[in-house]
C-alpha positions in Angstrom: -1.1 -24.8 30.2 0.1 -28.3 31.2 1.9 -30.1 28.3 0.0 -33.2 27.3 1.6 -36.6 27.2 0.9 -39.5 25.0 -1.4 -42.3 26.1 0.2 -44.7 28.4 0.3 -48.5 28.0 -1.6 -48.8 31.1 -4.3 -46.6 29.8 -4.5 -48.6 26.6 -4.9 -51.8 28.5 -7.5 -50.3 30.8 -9.6 -49.1 28.0 -9.3 -52.4 26.2 -10.6 -54.1 29.4 -13.5 -51.7 29.6 -14.5 -52.5 26.0 -14.5 -56.3 26.9 -17.1 -55.5 29.7 -14.7 -55.8 32.6 -15.7 -52.3 33.7 -13.8 -49.8 35.7 -12.3 -50.9 39.1 -13.9 -48.4 41.5 -12.7 -49.5 44.9 -13.8 -46.9 47.4 -11.6 -45.2 49.9 -7.9 -44.3 50.0 -5.1 -45.2 47.7 -4.0 -48.5 49.0 -0.6 -50.2 48.5 1.2 -47.4 46.7 4.9 -47.8 46.4 7.0 -45.9 48.9 9.0 -44.5 46.0 6.7 -41.5 45.5 8.3 -38.0 45.5 7.8 -37.4 49.3 5.3 -37.7 52.1 3.2 -34.7 53.1 5.1 -31.6 54.2 3.9 -28.2 55.4 1.8 -26.2 52.9 3.6 -23.3 51.0 3.0 -20.0 52.7 2.2 -18.1 49.4 -1.3 -19.8 49.0 -3.4 -18.2 46.3 -6.6 -19.0 48.1 -7.4 -18.9 51.7 -8.7 -22.3 53.0 -12.4 -22.4 53.3 -14.2 -23.0 56.6 -17.4 -24.4 55.3 -18.7 -27.8 56.3 -17.8 -30.4 53.6 -20.6 -32.2 51.7 -22.0 -35.4 53.1 -20.1 -38.5 52.0 -23.1 -39.8 50.0 -23.1 -36.8 47.8 -19.5 -37.3 46.6 -18.9 -39.1 43.3 -22.6 -39.2 42.2 -23.9 -37.8 39.0 -26.9 -36.3 40.8 -24.8 -34.3 43.2 -24.9 -31.1 41.1 -27.6 -29.6 38.7 -27.1 -30.5 35.1 -26.2 -27.4 32.9 -27.7 -26.8 29.5 -26.0 -28.6 26.6 -23.2 -26.6 24.9 -24.6 -25.8 21.5 -23.5 -22.3 20.8 -20.6 -20.8 18.8 -17.0 -21.9 19.4 -15.3 -20.2 22.3 -13.1 -17.3 21.4 -9.4 -18.0 20.6 -8.5 -15.8 23.6 -10.7 -17.7 26.0 -9.1 -19.1 29.1 -10.4 -21.2 32.1 -8.4 -21.0 35.3 -9.0 -23.5 38.2 -7.6 -22.7 41.6 -7.7 -25.2 44.5 -6.1 -25.8 47.9 -5.4 -29.3 49.3 -4.6 -29.7 53.0 -4.4 -33.0 54.8 -6.8 -33.5 57.7 -4.9 -36.4 59.2 -7.7 -38.8 58.4 -6.7 -42.5 58.0 -3.9 -42.8 60.5 -2.5 -46.1 59.1 0.9 -44.8 58.3 2.6 -41.8 56.8 0.3 -39.5 54.8 1.2 -39.8 51.1 0.8 -37.1 48.5 -2.7 -37.3 46.9 -3.5 -38.3 43.4 -5.4 -35.3 41.8 -7.3 -34.9 38.6 -8.8 -31.7 37.2 -11.0 -31.9 34.2 -14.1 -30.6 32.3 -17.2 -32.6 31.5 -20.0 -31.7 29.2 -23.7 -31.8 30.2 -23.9 -35.4 29.1 -21.2 -36.3 31.6 -18.6 -37.0 29.0 -15.0 -35.9 29.2 -14.2 -32.8 27.3 -10.6 -32.2 28.5 -8.3 -33.2 31.3 -6.5 -30.1 32.6 -4.2 -32.0 35.0 -3.6 -35.5 36.3 -1.1 -35.8 39.1 0.0 -39.3 40.2 2.9 -41.4 41.2 4.9 -41.6 37.9 6.6 -44.9 38.7 3.4 -46.8 39.1 0.1 -46.2 37.3 -1.7 -49.1 39.1 -3.8 -47.0 41.4 -5.2 -44.5 38.9 -8.6 -46.1 39.2 -8.8 -44.6 42.7 -9.6 -41.3 41.0 -12.9 -42.9 40.5 -14.9 -40.4 38.5 -12.1 -39.2 36.3 -11.1 -42.8 35.5 -14.7 -43.6 34.6 -15.3 -40.7 32.2 -11.7 -40.8 30.7 -11.2 -44.6 30.5 -7.7 -44.0 32.0 -6.6 -41.9 29.1 -3.8 -39.8 30.5 -3.0 -36.3 29.3 -1.4 -33.3 31.1 0.1 -35.8 33.5 2.7 -34.9 36.2 4.0 -36.1 39.6 2.1 -35.8 42.9 2.3 -32.5 44.7 2.7 -31.6 48.4 -0.3 -29.9 50.2 -0.8 -26.3 49.1 -2.6 -24.1 46.6 -2.4 -24.7 42.9 -3.6 -23.3 39.6 -4.2 -25.0 36.3 -5.5 -23.5 33.1 -7.3 -24.5 30.0 -7.5 -22.8 26.6 -10.9 -24.1 25.6 -9.7 -26.8 23.2 -11.1 -30.3 23.4 -10.5 -33.5 21.5 -12.3 -32.1 18.4 -10.9 -28.6 18.6 -12.5 -25.5 20.1 -15.5 -26.3 22.3 -18.7 -24.4 21.9 -20.3 -22.0 24.4 -22.8 -23.5 26.9 -22.9 -25.5 30.0 -20.2 -27.7 31.5 -19.0 -29.3 34.7 -15.7 -28.4 36.4 -14.4 -31.3 38.3 -11.6 -31.6 40.9 -10.9 -35.1 42.4 -8.4 -36.2 45.0 -7.5 -39.5 46.7 -4.6 -40.5 48.8 -3.2 -43.6 50.5 -4.2 -43.7 54.2 -6.6 -40.9 53.6 -10.1 -39.9 52.3 -11.4 -39.5 48.8 -12.7 -36.1 47.6 -14.7 -34.8 44.6 -15.8 -31.3 43.7 -18.1 -31.2 40.7 -20.1 -28.1 39.8 -21.8 -26.7 36.7 -20.3 -23.7 35.0 -21.3 -21.6 31.9 -18.8 -20.7 29.2 -19.6 -18.2 26.5 -19.0 -14.5 25.6 -19.0 -13.2 29.2 -16.3 -13.6 31.8 -17.2 -15.2 35.1 -15.7 -16.3 38.5 -17.3 -18.9 40.7 -16.2 -20.1 44.2 -16.7 -23.9 44.4 -18.0 -25.7 47.5 -15.1 -27.3 49.4 -14.9 -31.1 50.1 -12.9 -32.0 53.2 -9.2 -32.1 52.2 -10.0 -30.0 49.1 -10.4 -27.1 51.4 -11.0 -24.3 48.8 -11.5 -24.0 45.1 -12.6 -21.5 42.5 -12.9 -21.2 38.7 -12.4 -18.1 36.5 -13.2 -17.6 32.8 -11.9 -14.8 30.7 -12.5 -14.1 27.0 
């Protein structure tokens, strides 16, 4: 599990602004104007990828970032998940070279779980440039549902395959069995914006689901064990 961090000052200000009706800044497209002090520009992907990149055609752009892009699962109203329950999310990020307006920077990436009401349940990981939080709003859906509240934060990563885990604990303790959305979002300076968001069912039975890729998010899957 990623170790959670305390709420940042930027997140506090962002949420205060939202309450005043200023709304979430949702500028479309790539991360613009990031400092050149990020960890590093893209390098070759690690050779020990845990998932083979998918070859499927990515979703149409109009389907990305919309609440109607995936079926709505049934609300989670069952018993709390078992203490041993674990959700594992695997994904591969590989730059396509889109953008072409300078060196390709590492992407900002968020991985989280939403309930059937499109509310944040838990952020599994949020990777961004640690020296500057100004561009967090480019992770448009995560920023909207979270209000910019950062947990499980870390620096950006180079292209490759990654795994994050969740123990089934939300803001109010153990979540209940039922339907949820698993979400993976990526945005990078001089590059495209991606969102994978699909329904999953958590309960007494294990499951594994391959998620549809989205351009530079070339492969993704989710596994659940009890």
